[in-house]
N, C-alpha and C positions, 0 to 999 in steps of 0.2 A: 504494500500500500504506500509506504513512504517513498519507495523507488518510483512508483507511478506519478506521485505528486512532483518529485524532482524532475522527471522527464517532461511533465506538463509545463513546469516553470521554465525549463531550458528551451522548450519549443516556443513558448511565448516570448522569451528573450530573443530568440533567433528571429522570430517574425517581427518583433519591434526593431531589431537591428536592420533587417531587410527594408522595412518601411522607412526607416531613417535614411538609409543609403539612397533609396529611390527619391526621397524628398531632396537630399543633397544634390543628386544628379540633376533633378529638375531645376533646382535653384541655380546650379552651375550653368545649365543650358540657357536659362533666362538671363543670367548675368552676361554670358558670352553673347547672346543675341543683342542685348542692350548695348554692350560695349562695341560690338561690330557695327550696329546701326548708327551709333552716335560718334564713334571715334575712327574706326577703320574705313567704313564704307565711304564717308565723304572724301577722304584722302584718295582712296582707290578710284572713285568716280572722277575726281579731279584729274588724276594722272591719265586715265583712259580717255577722258574728254580732250586733254591736251594732245595726246598721241594722235587722236583722230583729227583734231583741228590742224595740226601741222601738215598732215597728209592731205586733207580735203581742201584746205584754204591756200596752202602754200605750194606743196609739192605737186599734187595731181595736175593742176592747170598747166604747168610748164613741162611736166614729165611726159605727158601724152605726146606732145610734139617732139620733144627731144629724143625720146626713145625710138621713134620711127625715123626721124631725119635730123640728127644733131646740127647739121649745117643750116637748117631752116630757122634756127632759133638764134636770137642775139646772144653771142657767146659770153659777153660780159654780164648780161642779165642772168643767164643760166648759171654762170660761175658764182655770182653774188648770191643768188637764190639758194643754190646748193650749199654754199658755205653757211648761210644763215640757218637753213634747215638742219644741217649737220650739228651746228652749235645748239639749236633748240632741242634736238634729240639727245645730245650729250647732257644738257642741263636736266632733262627729264630723267635720264638714266641715273644721274646723281641723286635726284629726289627719290627715285625708286630704291637706290642703294641705301639711303638714309631711312627708309620706311621699315621700321622694326616693330611696328605696333602689333604684329601677330603674336608676339611674346606676351601680350596682355591677356590673351585668351587662356582659359583654364583647360579646355579639352585638347589633349595632345594631337588628336587627329585633325582638328581645326587648325591648330598651330602649324602642323606639317603642310596642310593644303594651302594656307596663306603664304607660307615660305615658298612652296612650289610655284604659286602664282607670281610672287615677287621675282623669283629666279627666271621664270619663263618670260615675264613681262620685261625684265631687264635685258634678256637676250633679244627680244623683239625690238626694243628701242635701239640696242647696239647694232643690230643688223640694218635698221633704217639709217642710222648714222653712217655706217659703213657704206651704204649705197650712195649717200650724198658725197662722202669722201672719195669714192671711186670715180664718180662723175667729175668732181673737182680736179682730181689727178689727171684725168683725160683732157680736161679743158686747159690745164696748165702745161700740157705736153710732157708730163712726168712719165706717162705710159700711153700707148695707143688708145685713142678715144673709143674705137669700136670695142676693144677688149674691156675697157673700163665700164662701158655701157652694159655689156653682157654681165660683168661682175655685179653691177648695180641691180640688174634684173634678178640675178640669183639671190642677192641679199634681200631684196624685197620679198621674194617667194619665201625665203627662210623666216623673215620677220612675220609674215602672215601665219606661217605654221606655228611659230612660237606664241603669237598672240592667241591663236585658237587653243593651244595647250594651257596658257595662262587663264583664259576665260573658262575653260573646262574645270580647272581647279577651283576657281571662284564660284562657279555654279554649284559645285559639290558643297562648298561651305554654306552658301546661301540656302540650298535645299535642306541641309541638315538643321540649320537654324530657323527655317521657315520664313526666310526673308526673300522678297521678290525683287528682281532686277527691274529698274524703271526705265 
């Protein structure tokens, strides 16, 4: 009889501990969600927006013509534009490198996914910067322009792949937290 009572008490204690662990996990998820929405997401959104703006507003208009027929574009304008875009991508890469906010999350899986986002996004910005640098080298005569344009196109493709990888990791984080991408 005494043994049965002890077993019941032990079982009740185990159930109470399980319940407490579940509540702690729920609290951690809610804390991570709040921290992500209020601290991480605005910075991430800002970096992604800047990445897109450089491409859509600066690079794409001149790149379309230059990649088909570099001689048809004002060489000085192209060189200046590529140097400016390269510098902007380098600055964005520096912001991304300084972004360590993923460490603020308590869930190790979320931390890992944010870090993977940061690494892949950094590679995407670096490949875009490399593309601009390649074009500039061709414009300055450091290397044959045709070869530099081909290198730039390869770098752009790689940057697109890395951005997709970065966003896939970000989607996993947001899905786990129940946060929607706007």
